C-alpha positions as CSV (number, residue, x, y, z in Angstrom):
1,M,82.0,74.8,89.3
2,P,78.3,73.4,89.0
3,S,75.6,76.1,89.6
4,S,73.7,73.5,91.7
5,Q,76.3,73.7,94.6
6,F,74.3,77.1,95.3
7,R,70.9,75.7,94.8
8,T,68.7,74.9,98.1
9,P,65.1,74.3,98.3
10,R,62.7,76.8,97.8
11,L,61.0,78.5,100.6
12,E,58.8,81.4,101.3
13,V,60.6,84.3,102.6
14,P,59.2,85.4,106.0
15,R,58.0,88.8,106.4
16,L,59.8,91.5,107.9
17,G,56.8,92.6,110.1
18,N,58.7,91.1,113.4
19,L,62.1,91.8,112.7
20,P,63.9,94.0,114.9
21,V,66.2,97.0,113.9
22,S,69.6,96.5,115.5
23,P,70.3,99.9,117.1
24,A,73.7,98.9,118.5
25,P,75.3,95.2,118.5
26,S,75.9,93.7,121.9
27,P,79.4,93.0,123.1
28,S,79.2,89.4,122.0
29,R,78.3,90.5,118.5
30,A,81.9,92.2,117.2
31,L,80.8,93.5,113.8
32,A,82.8,94.8,110.9
33,S,81.9,98.2,109.5
34,P,80.1,98.3,106.6
35,P,82.3,98.5,103.9
36,P,83.4,102.0,102.0
37,M,81.2,103.0,99.2
38,V,80.4,106.3,97.6
39,R,77.6,107.9,99.8
40,S,75.5,111.2,100.0
41,R,75.4,112.3,103.3
42,P,76.6,115.8,103.7
43,E,76.5,118.0,106.6
44,Y,73.8,120.2,104.8
45,A,71.2,117.6,102.5
46,S,69.2,118.5,99.9
47,P,65.5,119.0,100.2
48,A,65.2,115.7,98.2
49,V,67.7,113.9,100.5
50,E,65.8,114.9,103.7
51,I,62.3,113.7,102.1
52,V,63.9,110.5,101.2
53,T,65.7,110.1,104.5
54,S,62.4,110.8,106.6
55,H,60.7,108.7,104.4
56,V,63.0,105.5,104.8
57,E,63.0,106.1,108.5
58,T,59.0,105.8,108.2
59,L,59.2,102.6,106.3
60,I,62.0,100.7,108.2
61,E,59.3,101.6,111.4
62,R,56.7,100.3,109.5
63,V,58.2,97.2,108.0
64,T,60.1,96.2,111.3
65,G,57.6,97.4,113.9
66,V,60.2,99.5,115.7
67,D,59.1,103.0,117.4
68,K,62.0,104.7,116.0
69,A,64.5,103.9,113.3
70,I,67.8,105.2,114.6
71,P,71.0,105.6,112.1
72,D,74.4,104.3,113.2
73,N,77.3,106.8,113.2
74,D,77.9,106.8,109.5
75,G,74.1,107.6,108.8
76,D,73.0,104.1,107.9
77,Y,70.0,102.1,109.3
78,P,71.3,98.2,110.4
79,V,68.8,95.5,110.7
80,R,68.9,92.2,111.5
81,F,67.7,89.0,109.4
82,R,68.0,85.5,110.7
83,D,72.1,85.5,110.4
84,A,72.2,88.1,108.3
85,L,72.9,92.0,109.1
86,Y,71.9,94.5,106.6
87,W,72.3,98.2,106.4
88,V,69.8,100.7,104.8
89,R,71.9,103.8,103.1
90,I,70.6,107.0,101.3
91,T,73.2,107.5,98.6
92,G,73.0,109.0,95.1
93,S,73.0,112.6,94.0
94,D,71.2,115.6,95.9
95,E,68.8,115.4,92.8
96,Q,68.1,112.4,92.5
97,P,68.7,110.1,95.9
98,L,68.9,106.3,96.0
99,V,68.2,103.9,98.4
100,R,70.8,101.0,98.9
101,V,70.1,98.0,100.9
102,F,73.1,95.9,101.2
103,S,74.7,93.1,103.6
104,Q,78.0,92.0,104.3
105,V,78.0,88.4,103.7
106,L,81.6,87.2,105.1
107,S,84.4,89.3,105.8
108,D,88.0,89.0,106.2
109,L,88.5,86.8,103.2
110,V,91.2,85.9,101.0
111,P,90.7,87.1,97.4
112,S,91.2,84.1,95.0
113,A,90.0,82.9,91.5
114,E,87.9,79.9,93.1
115,L,86.4,82.7,95.2
116,F,85.6,85.3,92.2
117,E,84.2,82.1,90.3
118,A,81.9,81.3,93.1
119,I,80.8,85.0,93.1
120,N,79.9,84.9,89.4
121,Q,78.0,81.7,90.0
122,I,75.8,83.7,92.8
123,N,75.2,86.7,90.2
124,S,74.0,84.2,87.8
125,Q,71.4,83.2,90.1
126,L,70.1,86.0,91.4
127,G,67.5,88.6,90.3
128,F,67.3,92.3,91.6
129,C,70.4,92.2,93.6
130,R,74.1,91.5,92.9
131,C,76.8,89.9,94.7
132,F,80.5,91.4,94.6
133,F,83.9,91.3,96.8
134,L,85.0,94.5,97.9
135,E,88.3,94.9,100.8
136,G,88.1,91.3,101.9
137,R,84.3,91.3,102.3
138,V,81.8,90.0,100.1
139,V,78.7,92.2,99.9
140,I,75.1,91.9,98.2
141,E,73.1,94.6,97.5
142,T,70.4,96.6,95.6
143,E,69.2,99.8,95.4
144,H,66.0,102.0,94.3
145,L,65.4,105.4,93.3
146,G,64.3,107.3,96.8
147,L,61.5,109.5,95.7
148,T,59.6,106.6,93.9
149,L,60.1,103.9,97.0
150,R,56.7,102.5,98.1
151,T,56.5,100.3,101.5
152,D,55.9,97.2,99.1
153,D,59.3,98.1,97.3
154,F,61.0,98.5,100.3
155,R,59.8,95.3,101.8
156,E,61.0,93.6,98.4
157,L,64.5,95.2,98.4
158,A,65.0,94.2,102.0
159,Q,63.7,90.4,101.7
160,N,66.0,89.8,98.6
161,V,68.9,91.0,100.1
162,A,68.6,89.8,103.5
163,A,67.5,86.4,102.1
164,A,70.3,85.8,99.6
165,S,72.7,86.7,102.3
166,D,71.2,84.4,105.1
167,C,71.0,81.9,102.3
168,F,74.6,82.1,100.4
169,G,76.6,83.3,103.1
170,L,76.7,80.0,104.9
171,T,77.5,78.4,101.5
172,L,80.6,80.5,101.0
173,N,81.5,80.6,104.4
174,E,82.1,76.4,104.5
175,R,83.8,76.8,101.2
176,F,85.9,79.8,101.8
177,G,86.2,80.3,105.5
178,G,86.1,84.3,106.5
179,N,83.6,85.3,109.4
180,R,79.9,86.0,109.1
181,P,78.3,88.8,111.1
182,F,77.0,86.7,114.2
183,G,79.5,83.6,113.7
184,D,77.5,80.6,115.2
185,E,74.9,82.2,117.2
186,N,71.5,81.2,116.9
187,P,69.8,83.2,119.4
188,E,65.9,82.2,120.3
189,G,63.7,83.5,118.3
190,E,66.2,84.6,115.3
191,F,65.7,81.9,113.1
192,T,65.0,78.0,114.1
193,A,66.2,76.4,110.7
194,P,69.3,76.5,108.3
195,P,68.7,79.1,105.9
196,R,67.5,78.3,102.6
197,C,67.0,80.1,99.6
198,P,63.7,81.9,99.3
199,T,61.1,81.8,96.2
200,G,61.6,84.6,94.0
201,L,65.1,85.5,94.1
202,Y,66.5,83.7,91.1
203,L,66.2,83.8,87.2
């Protein structure tokens, strides 16, 4: 399949300063839970995990402008960007926590050779994040060492994952079906143009 099918006009990524954290989906937004991954959120967290968790909450508040970043029942922090919902998760080991930013691009997909080929094509174009298939879902994610994460680093992680999900989600949905996080919604103020791939994401 020609990789040109996934190329779209280049566009500067909007800043995340005005993007709200989604504390809980409204009744009209039936969202599947994030795919199960190895996570490090024990009942007793190590000092390093506690430090990174507090730091990540501060970064989310600083970047999105919310008063308080509140995790969901799994300890993840959901944030909406245009037509994509991404999560921020603390994972890794107690000694070396990682901050993982990931998005469920599509759910309820049937695996096929054509879908896997399309995902490979996406990965050949992505830089700084990866796309994969897990339990009927297409996921895009990236990660960073938690103890060295700066505000600019976090903003870049969020922009890369959210914008790539926004861009490739629609293309994959048109080809392979499945469900996007917000379906065909176009809430006022969320976005005003079809999703396009931003500058800086691709090799």
